[in-house]
C-alpha positions as CSV (number, residue, x, y, z in Angstrom):
1,M,11.3,52.8,93.5
2,Q,11.5,55.4,96.2
3,N,14.2,54.9,98.8
4,I,12.1,54.3,102.0
5,N,14.5,53.4,104.7
6,E,12.2,50.9,106.4
7,I,11.5,49.1,103.2
8,E,15.2,49.0,102.2
9,E,16.1,47.6,105.6
10,L,13.4,44.9,105.4
11,I,14.6,43.9,101.9
12,K,18.2,43.6,103.2
13,L,17.0,41.5,106.2
14,I,14.8,39.2,104.1
15,A,17.6,38.8,101.5
16,K,19.8,37.3,104.2
17,L,17.5,34.3,104.5
18,P,18.7,31.1,102.8
19,G,17.7,30.9,99.1
20,L,16.5,34.5,98.8
21,G,18.3,37.3,97.0
22,P,17.4,40.9,96.7
23,K,14.9,40.4,93.9
24,S,13.0,37.7,95.9
25,A,13.2,39.9,99.0
26,K,11.6,42.8,97.1
27,R,8.7,40.6,95.9
28,I,8.2,39.3,99.5
29,V,8.2,42.8,100.9
30,L,5.8,44.0,98.3
31,K,3.5,41.1,99.1
32,L,3.8,41.9,102.8
33,I,3.0,45.6,102.3
34,N,0.0,44.8,100.1
35,N,-1.4,42.4,102.7
36,R,-0.6,44.2,106.0
37,D,-3.6,42.9,108.0
38,E,-3.4,39.3,106.7
39,L,0.4,38.9,106.9
40,V,2.4,41.6,108.5
41,K,0.5,41.9,111.8
42,P,0.3,38.2,112.5
43,M,3.9,37.6,111.4
44,A,5.2,40.4,113.6
45,N,3.3,39.0,116.6
46,T,4.5,35.5,115.9
47,L,8.1,36.6,115.4
48,A,7.9,38.5,118.7
49,Q,6.6,35.3,120.5
50,V,9.3,33.1,118.9
51,Y,12.0,35.6,119.9
52,K,10.6,35.8,123.5
53,N,9.7,32.1,124.0
54,V,11.8,29.8,121.9
55,I,15.3,28.8,123.0
56,R,17.9,26.0,122.5
57,C,17.8,23.2,125.0
58,K,20.9,23.3,127.1
59,S,21.2,19.5,127.2
60,C,20.6,18.4,123.6
61,G,20.6,21.6,121.5
62,T,17.2,21.3,119.9
63,L,14.6,24.1,120.0
64,K,12.2,24.2,122.9
65,S,9.5,26.6,124.2
66,N,10.2,28.4,127.5
67,S,6.8,27.3,128.7
68,L,7.3,23.6,127.9
69,G,10.0,21.1,128.5
70,C,12.2,19.7,125.7
71,N,10.3,17.2,123.6
72,N,13.6,15.5,122.8
73,C,15.0,15.2,126.3
74,E,11.8,14.7,128.2
75,N,10.1,12.2,125.9
76,T,8.6,9.9,128.6
77,K,6.2,8.0,126.2
78,E,9.0,6.1,124.6
79,K,12.5,5.3,125.8
80,Y,15.1,4.9,123.1
81,N,18.4,3.2,123.3
82,K,20.1,5.2,120.6
83,I,21.1,8.8,119.8
84,C,21.5,10.6,116.5
85,V,24.1,13.3,116.5
86,V,23.6,16.0,113.9
87,E,25.2,19.3,113.0
88,D,22.2,21.5,113.1
89,I,18.4,21.6,113.7
90,A,17.7,21.4,110.0
91,D,19.3,18.0,109.9
92,Q,17.2,16.8,112.8
93,W,14.0,18.1,111.0
94,S,15.0,16.3,107.8
95,I,15.6,13.0,109.6
96,E,12.4,13.3,111.6
97,N,10.3,14.0,108.5
98,S,11.8,11.0,106.7
99,N,10.6,8.6,109.4
100,I,13.8,6.6,109.0
101,Y,14.9,7.1,112.6
102,K,13.1,7.0,115.9
103,G,15.3,8.1,118.9
104,Y,16.9,10.9,120.7
105,F,18.8,13.7,118.9
106,H,21.8,15.8,119.9
107,I,22.5,18.9,117.9
108,L,26.2,20.0,117.8
109,G,25.4,23.4,116.3
110,E,28.2,26.0,116.9
111,Q,30.1,23.5,119.0
112,F,30.9,21.5,115.9
113,H,32.3,24.5,114.0
114,L,34.4,25.4,117.0
115,L,35.9,21.9,117.2
116,V,36.7,21.9,113.5
117,K,38.2,25.4,113.7
118,E,40.4,24.4,116.7
119,K,41.3,21.2,114.8
120,K,40.2,19.0,117.6
121,I,38.3,16.9,115.1
122,F,39.0,16.1,111.4
């Protein structure tokens, strides 16, 4: 394979994603290159929109769109009397998809790791 800097950089970035190594990253990059109009262009646009518009809610830590309020905090359809505290957003998504819990979420995220590191908990 020729050493094309842009491709090598993309392989390195994709290999940083969970569950992907250099070999998988190379296959993904090849698929992207071979399907530029179907994959690369829409993916680049969507990634730019996510970068620009998706942030963490300052109250609960979940993801929200800049243009909309937080679905978790501003849920006015239903009022819950319980809260589920999780380490990260992946945990929230897993619990939501399982349909075993209906209520509010609070995502500790980096706060949790800082507390453990400073030995304020555990």
